[in-house]
C-alpha positions in Angstrom: 108.8 100.5 102.1 110.3 98.9 99.3 108.1 97.6 96.4 105.2 100.1 97.1 104.6 102.7 94.2 106.1 100.6 91.5 108.6 103.3 90.6 106.7 106.3 90.7 107.3 109.6 92.5 105.8 110.7 95.8 103.9 113.2 93.9 102.6 111.0 91.2 101.4 108.8 93.8 99.3 111.6 95.6 98.1 112.8 92.3 96.8 109.4 91.4 95.0 109.1 95.2 93.4 112.2 94.5 91.9 111.1 91.3 90.7 107.8 93.0 88.9 109.7 95.6 87.5 112.1 93.3 86.2 109.1 91.3 82.2 108.6 91.3 81.6 104.6 91.3 78.9 103.4 89.3 77.6 99.9 88.7 76.9 97.9 85.5 73.2 98.3 86.3 73.7 102.2 86.4 75.6 102.1 83.4 72.8 100.2 81.5 69.9 101.9 83.2 71.5 105.7 83.2 73.9 105.7 80.2 72.8 108.8 78.8 73.3 110.9 82.0 76.6 108.9 82.3 77.9 110.2 78.9 76.5 113.7 79.9 79.1 113.4 83.0 82.1 112.3 81.3 81.6 115.2 78.5 81.9 117.4 81.6 84.8 115.9 82.6 83.9 113.6 85.6 86.1 110.6 86.1 84.0 107.4 87.2 84.9 103.9 88.4 82.8 101.0 86.8 82.0 98.1 89.1 81.0 94.6 88.3 79.4 92.7 91.4 81.0 95.2 93.7 84.4 95.2 92.5 86.2 97.7 90.6 86.3 96.9 86.8 87.2 99.7 85.0 88.0 103.7 84.9 85.6 106.0 82.9 87.8 108.5 81.7 86.9 111.5 79.6 89.4 112.0 76.5 91.3 114.6 75.3 89.6 118.3 76.0 86.9 117.2 77.8 88.9 115.8 80.8 88.6 118.5 84.0 91.8 120.3 84.3 92.6 121.5 87.7 95.9 122.8 89.2 98.1 121.0 91.3 97.4 123.1 94.1 93.8 122.6 93.9 94.2 118.8 93.5 96.3 119.0 96.7 93.8 120.9 98.5 90.9 118.8 97.2 92.8 115.8 98.3 93.6 117.2 101.8 90.0 118.0 102.6 88.7 114.4 101.6 91.4 112.8 103.6 90.9 114.8 106.4 87.5 113.4 107.2 88.8 110.0 107.4 90.8 109.4 110.6 91.8 106.0 109.7 93.3 107.2 106.5 95.1 109.9 108.5 96.8 107.2 110.7 97.6 105.3 107.9 99.5 108.1 106.0 100.9 109.2 109.1 102.4 105.8 109.5 103.4 105.6 106.0 105.1 108.9 106.5 107.2 107.9 109.5 108.2 104.9 107.6 109.7 107.1 104.9 111.4 109.4 107.3 113.1 106.3 108.8 114.1 105.1 105.4 115.7 108.4 104.5 117.6 108.4 107.8 118.9 105.1 107.4 119.9 105.8 103.6 121.5 109.3 104.9 123.4 107.2 107.5 125.0 104.8 104.8 125.7 107.5 102.5 127.8 109.0 105.3 130.1 106.1 105.9 
């Protein structure tokens, strides 16, 4: 598990995943064609991922007061609802958590010596 997460806490990683799952993806063509609609959505607090030739390029995030604010509890509920629909994600998350528990047990045993 070492090296994953870049020094962020588990909650930070979870919150980042929530924002990624809640993000709508738009292409450069969408941006050129529907820029007014996209600006309105950003003003409402929506977050978007801009892609170029099918690859993520940038995040479009509302600034300051326009940013959509939700409580941490609501954010966790949204993440649970979104991830529950994807069995591959659930299996991967379960494996990741098993690995974290094994690491924790190994460190606990080292500390008690």
